[in-house]
N, C-alpha and C positions, 0 to 999 in steps of 0.2 A: 840323662844317664845317671844311674844310682852311684853313690859314692862307694869307695872300697870298704869303708866302715859299715855301710848299710848292707853291702853284699855279704860281708863276713857274718853279719848278724843274721841275715836270711839263711845262710848256709847252716849256721849253728842251730837255728830253729828247725830246719829240715832234718838235720842229723838227730837232734833230740827227739823229734817226732818219730823218726824211724826206730830209734832205740826203744822208745816207749811202746811202739807196736810190737816189737820183738819181745819185750818183757811181758806184755799182756798175753801174747800168743803162747809163749813157752813158760808161762808162770808155773804150772804144776811140775814140769821137769826140773826147772831151776830150784823150786822149793824142795823137791826130793833130794837133789844133789847137794844143795846147801845144808840140809838137815843131816845128811849122811856125813858130810865133812865137818860139821860143827863138833868140836871136841868137848865143850862144856855147856851143853844145853841145860836149861832148867828142867827139873823133874815135873811131871804132871801134878804132883802134890805140893807145888811151891807155895800155895796159899794156905796150907794146913800147918806150917811150922813157923814159929816166931824166930826173929833174929835173922831172917833170910835176907841175903843181899840181892836186890832187884836191879838189874842193869837197865839204864835208860840211854837210848841212842840220841846223841846231841849232834845236830848238823849245823855247822857254822863256818864261815870263811875265816880261817885262822891265819893264813899267809898275809903278811903285812903288805905285799904287793897287790893283793886282790882288792876288788872294789868292796867298799863298806866293811872292810876288815876292822876299822876303828870301832865299829859297833860291838863286835865280838870281844875285843880286848877289855872293854869295861864290863862285859856280861859275865865273864868267868868268876869275878869276885862276888857278884850278886848270887850266882848259882851256888858257889861254895858256902856263902853265908846262909843261904836258905837251908841247905843240907845240914849245916851245923845247928841251926835253930830247930830244925825238925828233930834231930837227935837229942838236943837238950830238952825238948818238951816232953820226951818219954811217953808220948801218946800214940806212937806208932811202933809196931812190932817188927819192923823191917828197916833196912837201910838202903838208901838209893845210891847207886853207883853210876855216875854219868860217864858215858863213853863218847868222847868228842871225835867227830869225823870232819875233816876239812873239805868243804865243797869248793873253796876258792872262787865262789861266785861264778862258776862256770857250769854250763848245763852238762857237758860230757863228764867232767870230773865230779860233779855232784852226783850223777847217776852211778858212776863207778864207786864212789864212796858209799853210797846207799847199798849197792849190791855187795860190796865187801863186808859191810856191817851185818848184812843178813846171812851171808854165806860163811864167813870166817869169824864172826864175832859171836858173842853169847846170844841167847834167845832174848830179844828185847820185847818188853811188854808195851812200850809206848815210844814215840819219837818226839823229842823236844828240840825245837829250833826251826830254822827256816828263815833266812834273812833276805836273801836275794829273791825277788819275785819270780824270775824265770825258772830258777832251779826249784824253788818251793812249789810252783804250780805243776811242774812235771812229776815230781815225787808224790805230791798230794793226790794226783789223779790216779795213781797206781796203788794207793794204800788199801783200798777195799779188797784188792786181790790178795794182799798179804795179811789181812785181818789186823791191821795196825791202825792206831789213832795217833795223829800228829797234833801237837800243841805248839803254836808259834808265838813268839814274843815280839817280833819286829816286822813281820810281813803285813804291810798295810794296804797292799794293792787290792782294789775292789773286785778283781777277777775271782779271787778265792772265795768270794761270798756266794758263789753259785753252788748250792748244796746238791744239785743233781749231778754236777760234774765232780765236786769235791765233798762227798758226804762225810768223810772221816777226818775233816780238817777243822781245827779249832784255833783260836788265837786269843791271847790275853790282852793284846793291844787293839784298840779300836781301829776299824777300817778307815780308809780315807773318806769313804762315804758316810761315816758316822758324824762328820762335822756338818753334813747337810741339814739334818733336823735342827741342829743348834743354830745354824745360820737362819733358817726359816723362823725359828722362835725369836731370834734377835730382830729380824725384819718386822715381825708382828708387834714386837714391843714398841717400836717407834712408828708403827702404822705406815710402814713403807710397803706399798702394793704394786710398785712398778720398778723393775730392775733390769739390768743388762749384764751379760756375761762376756768375758774376754778370756779365751782359752788357748793355751799353747797346743799346737797340733801334735800331741803325743798321746799314746793310748791311755796312759795312766790318768792324765788330766781330762781326756775326753770321756772316760768312764765316769769320773766324778761329776763332770758337767751333765751327762745324761741322767744320772741319778738325781742330781739337784733339780733338773728340769721337772722330773716327776714329783718331787717334793713340793716344788713351787706351784705346780698345777693343783696338787691336792689342797694346798693352803690358799688357793684362789689368788695367787700373786702373779701379776702380768709380767711376762718376759718381753720387754720392749724390743730388744735386739740381742742377737747372739753372734759374736765375732770370734773367728779362729785365725791364728797366725802361726807362721813357722819361724821367721827370723825378724823381720821389721814390723813392729806392731803399730807404727804411727798412723798408717792408713785406717786400720781398724779402730784405733782410739778416736780418730776424727769422725768416723762413721757413728760411733756411740754419741759423740757430741752433737752431730747433726740430727740424730734421732731423739735428742733431748733426754738422754739417759743420765740420771744424777747418781743413782746407787749402782756401783759397778762391782761385780763379784768376779775376781780374777783367779785363774788356775794356771800358774806358770812357775817355773823355778826361779831361783835368785839371780841366775845369769841374765835372764830376759826381764826380770823385774826392774832392773836399773834402766833398761831401754823403755819400758812401759812408762815409768815415772818421768823419764826425760821427755818423752812425747807429751805426757800430761802437762808438764811444765810449759812446754812451747805452745800448747793449745789452751793454756789457762784453765785446765780442768782440775783445779784443786781449790781449796779454800772453803768458804762457807756454803757454797752451792753443791759440793760434791762429797761423796763418801765412798772410799775404796775399801773393799773387803778381800783380803788375800790369804794364802796359806800361812800358817804360823810355824812351820818346821824349818824355816831358813836358819842358816848359821848366824851366830852373833856377829853384829856389825857387817852384815852381808853386803851392804851398799858400798862399803869401802873395798871389799875384795872383788866384787863382781862388776865394778863400774868400768865398762868398756865403751861408754858413750862420750859425746862431745860436751855433755852437761857437766858442770862443776859439781863438787860435793855440796856446795851451798844450794845450788838449784835443786839437786835431788832431795835434799833435806826439806826444802820448802815445799816441794810437791808431795813428799811423803808424810808431811805433818798431818797427824790425825787419822791415819789409816788404821783399820781394825784387822788384826790377824787372828785366825782361828786354828786351833790345834788341840790334840788330846792333852789332858793333864798328866804329866809323868808321875807325880806323887800327889796324894790327897792332902788337902790343906786342913782337914778336920783333925782335931786333937782327940782321936779315938784309938784305943788299943785294938789292934786287929787280931787275927788268928794266931799270930806269933807272940802275942802278949806285948807288943811294942807299938807305939804310935808311929805314923809315917815319919815324923821328925826324928824320933829316936833311931829308927832304922837308917835314915839318911846319914846321920852322924856316924853311926857304926860303919856303914858302907864307905863313907869318905875316908875313914881311918884305914880300912883295909886297902882301899884303892891307892891311897897315897903311899902306904907301906910298900906296895908292889910297884909303884911308880907308873901306873897306867892312868889314862884319861877317863873321865866319866862318860858314860853313855846315857842318853835320854831314855833308853829302853830298859835300864837295869831294874827298875821297879816292877815292870811287867815280867821280866825273867824271874825275879824273886817270887812274885805271886804265882808264876807258872809252876815252879817247883812245888809250891804248896798245893796247887790244884792237882798235880800228879800224885802227890802223897795222899791227899784226901780221896782221890778217885781209886787208887789201888787199895787203900784201906777198906773202902766201901765194897769193892769187888771181892776182896778176900772174905769179908763178912758174909756176903751173899753166897759165895761158893761153899764156905764152911757150913752155912745153914742148909744148903742143899745136900751137902754130904751127910750131915746128921740125919736128915729126913729122907734120904734116898733109900728105896727098898733094895737096891743092889749093894752087894758087899764091896765090890771093887768099883767105887765111884770114880769116874774119870771125866775130864772136861777137855775139849779140843780148842784149838786156837780160834775157831770161828765163834764159839760161845764166849770166850774171853773177850774177843774184839767187840762183840755185840754188847756185852755187859759194860765194858769200858765206855762205849759210845753212849749208852743210856745214862750211866752215872755222870758223865761229863755234862750232859744237858741239865742235870739236876744241881749243878754246882751253884752254891750261894754262900758267900762269906765275905767279911770285910778284910781287905788286905791293905797293903801300903799304897796301892793305887786307887783305893776306894772300894766300893762294893763290887765283888767279882761274881758275875753271873753271865750266862750265855743265852742268846736267843737265836736259834737256828745256827749255832756255831759261832755267832758274832758276839763280841764282847760289848756289853752295855756299860760303857765307861763314862767318864766325865770329860767334857770339852771346855777348854778355857778360852777366854777372850782377852786379848791384850791390845793396847792402843799405843801407837808411836807418838810420844810426847817429848818434844824438845830433845831429840836425838837418842831416846831410849824407849824401850817397850815397857809399858806399865800394865799389869793385870787389872782388868776392869770388871770381870765377871766370869761365871762358869755356868755350864749347862749340865744337869744330871739327866742322862738318857733314861735311867730306870723309872724315875717319877715324872719325866718330861717337864722339868722346871728350870727356868732361867733365873739365875740370881746375879744381879749387877751390884757391884760394890758402890756404896753411896759416894757421890761427889768425886769419883775417880775418873769417869769418862768425861772428856772435855771436847766440845765441838768449837770450831773456830768462830761460829756465829753465836748469837744470843740463844738460839734454839737449834735442834737437830736439822740438818739440811732436808729439804723436801725431795720426795722421790721423783718429782717432775717439775717442770715450770708450772707452778700453780696458776691455773687459768680461772680467772673470775669472770663469770658471765655478766655482762653489763647490758641491760635492756636500753635500746635506743627508744626513749619515750618522749611524749609530748611535754614540753616545758610547762611547769605549773603556772608561772606568771603569764605565759602566752595563752594558755588555755583559759585562764581567768579573764584576761582582757577580751579575748574573742567571745567568751561566754557572756560577758557584760554587754558587748555590742549586739550579740544575738538576742539577748533578753530585751534590750531597747528596741530592736527591730520587731520583735514579737508584740511588744506593747504598742508600737506604731501600727502594726497590722491589725491589732485588736481595736484600736481607735478608729481606723478606717472601716472596719467591719461594723462597728457600732454606728458610725456616721452613715454608712450605706444602708443599713437596715432601718434606721430611724427615718431617713429621708427617701425611702424607696418609692413613695407615692408622689414625690416632687417631680415636676416635669423634667428638670435638668437631669436628675438621677434616673428617672423612668425611661428617658429617651436613650440612655447609655447602657441599657440592659443590666439592671442591678443583680440579676441572678448570675450572670457571667462574671460580674465584678466580685461577687462572693466567692466564686471558684478561684479567681486570681488570688484573692486574699488567702483562701484555704491552702492553695498550693504554695504560696510564699511562706506560710506558717509551718507547713510540713518541711519545706526546705530549710527553714531556720532550725527546726528541731533536729534535723540530721546532723547539724554541726556538733551538738552535744555528744552524739554517739560516735562521730568520727574522732573525737578527742579522747575517747576512753580506750585504754590498752591494758596489758597485764599488770601494770602497776596499780590500777584502780579496781579491776575485777578479776575473777578467777578465769582459768583457761576455758572452762565450760561456758561461763557467761560470755566471755569474749567471742566464742564461736557462735553463740546465739546472736550477739550484736552484729556479727558479720552479715547475717541474713536480714535482721531488722533494719539496719541503716540502709542497706541496698534497696529494700522495698520502700522505705519512707522517702528516700531521695528520688527514686524513680517515679513513684506515684505523685509526689509533690511537684516535680518538674513537669510531668505530663498534665497535671491539673492546671497549673498556672499557665504554662506555655500553650496548652491546648485551648484554653479559654481565649487567650490573646490571638491565637491562630484562627479560631472560629470567628471572632469579631473582625479580624482583618479580611478573612475570606468573604464575609458578608458585605463589607464595604467594596471589596473588589468585584463581587458579583453584581452589585447595584451599579457600580461605576462602569462596568463593561456592557450595560444595557443600552446600547446605542440606538435601538429601535423605538425607544421612548415608550416601551410597554411597562406598565407598572409591574414591579417585582417585589413581592412581599416575602420576607424571610423572618420567621418567628424565632423566639428564643428556644422553643422546643427543639427546633432543628439544630440549633447550635449545641444544645445539651446532648443531642444524639451524637454529634460529631465528637465532643469531648468524651462521652461514654464509650464510643468505639475505640478511641485511642487508649483509654484506660483498660478496656477489655483486651486489647492486643498486649499491653504491658503485663496484665495479670496472666495471660496465657504463657508469655515468655518466662515470667518469674516462677510460675508454678512448675513448668517443665524443668526449669533450672534447679529448683529445690528438690524435685523428685528424682531426676536422673543423676544430677551431679551437684550435690549441695556444697555450699561454701564451708571450708574447715579452717581451723587455725594451723598455720604453718610457721615454722621458725627458720629464718635465714641467718646463718652465722657468717661472720666476716673474719678477715685475717687478724692475727694477734697484734696487739698494740702494747707498747711498753707502759709500765705503770708510771703515771705522772709523778708519784711520790717517791720513786726510786726503790720500791720494795721488791723482794724476790718473788715477783709474780708477773703475769701478763694478763692483759684484759682482752677478752674476746667479745666484741659487740655482737648483739643479735637483735633482730627486728621481727616483730610479729606481723604476719600478713593474713589476709583472708583470700584463700585460693582453693582451687579444686583441680581435678585432673585435666579438664579441657577448658581452662579459664580463657584462653585466647578465642576459642570458638564462641563461647557465650558472650564475651565482651564484643566480639565482632558483630554478632546478631543485634545486640542492644545499640551499639554505636551506629550500625548501618540504618536501623529503623529511626533512631533519634536524629541521625544526621540528615537523612532524606526529609524528615518532617521539618527540621530546622531550616534546611535549604529552601524548601517550598515556602515556609513562612517568610524567610528573607526575600524571596521573589515577590510574594504578595505585597510585602511592605514596600519594596522598591516600585512596584507597579502603581501603588496608591500614594506615592510620596508627595504628589502635587495636589492631592485631594484636600479641600478645606470644607469642613462641615460644621458651621457654627452652631447648628442646633444640637448636634451630638457632642461636639467639642472635645472628644477623646480619640477619634480615629487616627489623628496625626500622632498622638502620644503612644497609642497602641503600636503603631508602626515603629516608632523609636524604640519601644520596649522590645520588640521582636529583634531588631538589630542588636540591641544591647545584650540580650540573652544569647543570641547566636554567636556573636563574636567572643563574649566572655567564656562561654562553654568551650569553644574551640581552644582558646588560650589556656583555660584552666585544665582541660584534659591533657594537653600537650605538656604543660609544665609539671603536672602531677606525675606523669610517667618519667620525666627526666629527673625528678627529685624523689624517686622511689626509696632511695637509701637514706634520705634525710627527712625523718618524720616531722620535725618542727617546721621545716620549710614547706613540705607537702601539705601539712595540716593548715598552715597559715594561708597558703595560696588557695586551697580548696575552700576554706572558710570565708576568706575575703571575696572570692568569686561568688559564692552563694549569697553572702550578705549584700554585696554590691548589686548583683542581678535582682534579688528580691526587693531591696530597698528602692532602687531606681525605678523598677517597674511599678511598684505600689505608689511611689510619689508621682510619677508621670500620669498615672491613671486618676488619682484622687486629689492631689494638691490643686490642680486647676479648678476642680469642682468646688473645693473648699473656698478658694479665693473668690470665685464667681458668686457663690451663694452668700459670702460675707460682704462683699463690696456692692453687689447689685442683685438682691434676692429675686427681683422680677425680670431678670434678664431672659429667663427662659420663655416668658410670655410676650416679650417685645419683638422677638424675631421669629416668625413662624415659617420662614422660607429658608432654603439653603441653596447655594449655588456652587457648583464645582466645575472645574475645567479639566480637560484631558488633552494631552498632546499625542495625537495618533502617530504611531511609529510606522507610517507608510510613506513610500517614496512618491507615489503618484498624486496624493491629495491630502489636505488637512481640513477637516471639518469640525464644526462645533456642534455639540448636541446639548439638548436640554433634557434632563432626566427628572422624572417625577419622583418626588420623595414619598416614602411609604410610611403611613401611619401604622406603627407596630402594635399600638394598643388596641385599635378597633378597626378591623378591616371592612366590615359592613358599613360602618359609618363613613369611612373614606369613600366608598363607592357612591353612596348617596350624595355626599357633598360634591364630588366631582361631577355627577350628573346635573345637580342644581347649578353648579358653576357654569357648565356648558350652556344650559338653558338661559341663564341670565345674560351670558355673553351674546347669545343670539338675539335676545330681546333688546339689548343695548344697541346692537347693530341695526335692528329694525327702527328703533327710536332715532338713531342717527340719520337714517335715510329719510324718515318722516320730517325731522327737523331741517334737513337740507332742502326738502321741497318747500317748506314754509319760508325758509330764508330766500329761496329763489323767487317765490311769489312776492316777497317784500321788495326785492330788487326790481321787479317788473312794475311796481306801483310806488314811485318815489314820492308821490305826494302824501302818502300815508306813513305814519310813524311806525317803524318796525317794532313789534312787540311779540311776546309769546303769550299765547292764550293761557288763561288761568287753569283751564282743564288739563292742558299738557303739562304744566308745571306740577300740578297735583299728581298726575300720573307718574312723573319721574320720582316724586317723593314716595309714592307708594312702592316703587321698585326698590328704593333704598331701604325701605322698612321691611323688606321680605325677611322673615326669620329663618327660612330654610337655606338661606345663602351660606350661612356659616354654622358653626357648632354651638351657637347660642351665646357667644362672647360679644361684648359691646365693642371691642376693638375691631372685629370683623365688619360690623356695620359702619363704623366710622371710617374704616379704610375704603370701603366701597363708596360711601358718600363723598369723601374727599376726591376720590377718583372721578366721580360724576361731576362735581363742582369744577374740577380742573378742566374737564372736557367741555362743559356747557357754559362755563364762565360764571361770573357772579350775577345772578338774576336778582336785581334790586327792584322790588315792586314799585317804589316811587318813580324809577326811571321808565318803567313800562307804561306808566300812566301819563307820561308827558304828551302834549299835543303835537299835531303834525306840522305846527308852525316852524319847528326847528329844521334847520337845513340838513338834508340827508347826506350831503357831502362834507359835512363838518368833520373835523378830526375825531371827535368823539364817536360819530356814527361809523366812520371807517374803522376805528379801533374795535368797536363793538362787533362789526361784521367779521373782522379777522378772527376775533376771539371765538366766534361761533363757527366759522367755516373750517378753519384749520383742524380743530379737534374732530369735526365731523369726518373730514377726509381721512384723518389719522385712524379713526376707528372703523371707518367704512371699508377701506380698501386694503389696509395691511393684513387683516385676517385671512385674506385670500392667498397671501404668500407666507403665512405662518403666524401672523398676529404678534402683538406686543402685550406686555403686561401693563397693569394699572399704574405702574410707576412712571411710565413714559407720558407725562402730562404737559410738559412745556411745549409750546408750538415751535416749529423750526424757524430758524432765522431767515431763511430765504426759500423760495420755491425750489431752488436747486438742491437744497438740503432736505426737502420733504421726503417722506418714506416712499413716495411713488417714484421719485427720480434718482434715488440713491440705491447703492448695493446693500444687500442684507448684511447685518453685522455678523461678526465671527461668533459671537455668543448670544444666545437668546434664551429667554426664560419662559416659564409657564406657571400660571397661578395655581397654587395648591392650598389646601386648607388643613393645616396641621400635619404632624408627622407621627 
């Protein structure tokens, strides 16, 4: 419900509006009646005679009980002093007669006074006055119909600046809006580009705020927050603080100003971090008269310290003689004497009233000159001019006004005074002038060393946020780089070793080409560490965006090259290991290279599509503000650079799915071949260990890197260590055993030409042992021929065993004869041992077969074969000789029918029950091979 005061005010506005409508509607009738009733109107030729008394209508609230009547009491002395100085100057051929009409600062009474002045007073050429905004606005809106021009000296309301509504209104006092360009200039001087406004919910202040908003937008100054309040401003002040508003422009009267600063004190919104800018037209010591808060005067003064107030300058500070021949200081002294003599208080508008009379005098003088000129050059004998022509002339001449008065340079722009705005600062309980703004030349002049801020420098317009890049620690990057360089040197050494000894049997049997790919992949992985450590502190934004793509490609290709080679070698071992049918299985290096090439082709397809469809770009992630560790008036906003794109999750999912499946399959193959022991190759076991190592470390590294996304040092350290650890362990497991073997036993590769492996079948119904033929990777055709020769020789040995058994049986049938082996048979066996096609031409193959034969046939000593038959056939020596001959014969003659044995089974069984014929076949059995 509206208050009684508000209802009365609304009713007054309605009544005034109705009266104005009536005036405008019946204006011609009223004008005719008033002119008929006027007893002493000016003649139409008033401009043609000198010494004419020209009446001026003065509208002011003179009643002491009326609002703002104190302004008028000090104005009368200034008006009389101006008329006196005009008369003394003798530059004007007329005398101004002010006719004062009391408006009582009431709309109805003001309108009546205006009508009385028109109807019953003399014919007025101009209207001077207008103090109360409501009365002045109503009268000013009707001036055009009466062909009158009004000049105000105290109406500062911004509403009257609307020239469409008030075309005949001028004022020598600057508008309340005139301070806004000065405020903007002041803000620009201190580079404040972010402000907030706190406005009392009253039309006068709202209009100023709206105009200020337009000026700030033109100056490209950000309005961080706009708050309006009616009675309690504390909530609004807190909102400004929450929005980090440091420069606060206030528009409120002195009654609410005390509440605002009390709230500011309680919220700690004062001191070195804040700057308040408020109106400067408050009464002197206003904080003592308007303090209706719970805050003490001391608290208010503490919160008010340093505020800047802005208001028009009542008198110019320049020592320049103006149109009256006096300086502003001389005028002020003379005015003070007249005021004190009359016993009235000073008014801050007296200078504008004084200059206003001079404006009227100059305007009427110029109008009279124009009319006299027209009269002299008129073709008509009886030259007359009507009120409309006079009003138009007065309006045009007023816009051309330009002279220096006691308030400064007096000139109008669209009816608005272009005056001087002063800046004062509250310092230690009093206001001190610190500068002024000249609206005509748009210049701000600050008095040196007068403005004082509570800090060492002007407050900042916001909490200064210093962006701080979360970057890789330089010592950490250096340490990991050194480790990476050492790893690359080690990889280079292994590459040199592998290339130099590529024809050595030990290196040749472990696929040197695949080993080179493992080294190459490791070196690419090492190189990616350098790129992962580079950020915006080392390179530009454009280069960083390029690095996003490069390091992704290098790491992906390096991982696939190294892991793919290990995967291919593990797959080959698994393929041979699973050959339970004992068929020869030959897997060449070319097939392994095709497997690695296929993996790389899939990677390239993914990376190319990624780069074309949705390339990686540099993105910046900002984090919440942090306090400055050094306690400065600023906040730190950390930010981190990332390589991302629109569909990052999809692309990473594709890559991780492909790599994950490949890694899981590699781990499965490694697990399947965990019990395989291949002495000839000597790296299958280590390859499996490397696959486990890469798989586990990649899973751990990927998970931890996602969890530490906001900690670049931790993330880089973990990623780099995972890459270094995986690459180094893999290279060491593959090449260090070879280096040790070649250094300690260079011929180890030629001493063991066979390999044996076991497999534990995961079947519930049976467990069997199988013998698997090793494959000669270097020469397939040669392996075929050697295996054929091996088979033929084994068949020949079997035939010789049978023949030797027959000879032995014959010897047993003739005990009187000494058993011996014919020389021809002995030579035949030697011829078998000398067969060159049995092996690949190596001496150790012949010696191995010869040893095998000697173990089976016994030691044939020629001297013993030549002994006579006189020796007892049942002697211990004869029995031992027969056993040494018979048991090997049985061993080689019968066991091939159930699978056979290899040449290493040369020792005779301890008992017949342990003979191959009476015992169960062993769980593992072998097969003679010739090289791998």
